[in-house]
N, C-alpha and C positions, 0 to 999 in steps of 0.2 A: 705833613708827611710825616705820620713819626711807623716805626717800623709795627708789626705789631705783636713781636716781638720785647718791646718792652714795657716793664712795668715800673709803675712808684711804689717800692718796700720800703720796709725801715732800715733802715744804713746803720752800725755802727758806728759811722763815721760821725755821724752829725745828719738825726734825729731820721730826717726820711733821706731815699737817694731817685736814684734809673735804674736797674739792673737787668738780664736777658733771659731769656726764658728758651733763647737756641745762640747756638755756635755760631761767632760772627766772625766775619772775614778782616784780615788788616784793608785802609782805604774800603770800608762799605760805610756811607752816608745812611747816619739812623735815623740823621731827622733831621727835613725843614721845616721850619722858624719863620711866620711875620713877626713883624718885630711891632709895639709901638713906639712913634723915634716920639723927642718931648726936646725943649730948647732948652738953652744953659738957665734962662730961667726957672724955668718950670724945676730944672735937674739940681736949682740950689736949694728949694723944697723941698723935694726926694731929699736929699742929702739929712736931711731933719727927722725920714722916720725912716721907719722896719724895712721898709721899699729901699732902701739906700743898699740894702745886700744884695742884691734880687737885681737891677739894674744894670746895664755893660754901658760905657762908654764908647759913644760910636761918632760918626764924624769923621771923616784925615784930621780934623784939626782939633776931637775929642771930646768937645766942647758940651754938645748935645747929651742925652741916654737916652737913653731905649726897654722900655720895656719886652722881655722876648714872650711868646707865648706859645704851648705849648708843654713837654717837659725840662725845655732848656734852663728858666730856675729851680731847677729841683737837683742839674746835676748835679754831686761836689765835690770839690777840690780834690786835686791828688798828683802829686810831684815827684814820679816822675808821672805824667797820667794814660790812662789809655785811649784814651777818647780827644782831639781836638777840634777850637770851633772856627769855624772861618765865618767874616762880615759882613754881606753884599747891601753894599751902604743905593747903589744903582737900583736893586726891585725889593729893599727890607726887608731881609731874609739871613736870622741865620741859621748859616747849616751846622750837623755837627756831624764828626766820622772817625771812624779808628780809626785807630794808629799800630796796632798789630791786634792780631787777632784774637778771641777774648772766647771766655770760656760762659759754661753754661752754671748761669747763679750768678754770676762774677758783677761785679756794679764797676758799672762807668763814671766813670772820673778825668772834668774834664780839668787843665790847669787855668787857675783865674788868670794869671797875665798874658791866655790868649799865645801862650809857648808853651810843648805838652813839656817839656825839658828846661824850665824858668824853673829857680828853684829857694828864688827870692822870697819874705817870705812876706803870705799875703797879713791883711788889713787887721783882720778879727784874731791872727796868731799873736799879737802883736799888745792886740785893747787885754 
């Protein structure tokens, strides 16, 4: 499920991003994405490719990884972010929801650390 008001468009942050064409309320689920789960051995291979930048750690032990379908890999990082993601290990899904009201045309951002306010540097800023 992806809200029909979400669009992928050029982003000033990093190439492309996800934007909204309608106002969004706080705590609005905007996307529910199925994931493809890969084991720890697959993750070692993916870490050597460009896909490393688009996969999520997966599972309680964070040893596996997943590739989310839908728009999830296109959301850019922000801190603070205006959206957050929730992993549903049992159902194999990632949900994206807003953490505050969002205006028309605003880019939707997730914090890649999983916490909307986590200010730690992300790997691509350290390079």
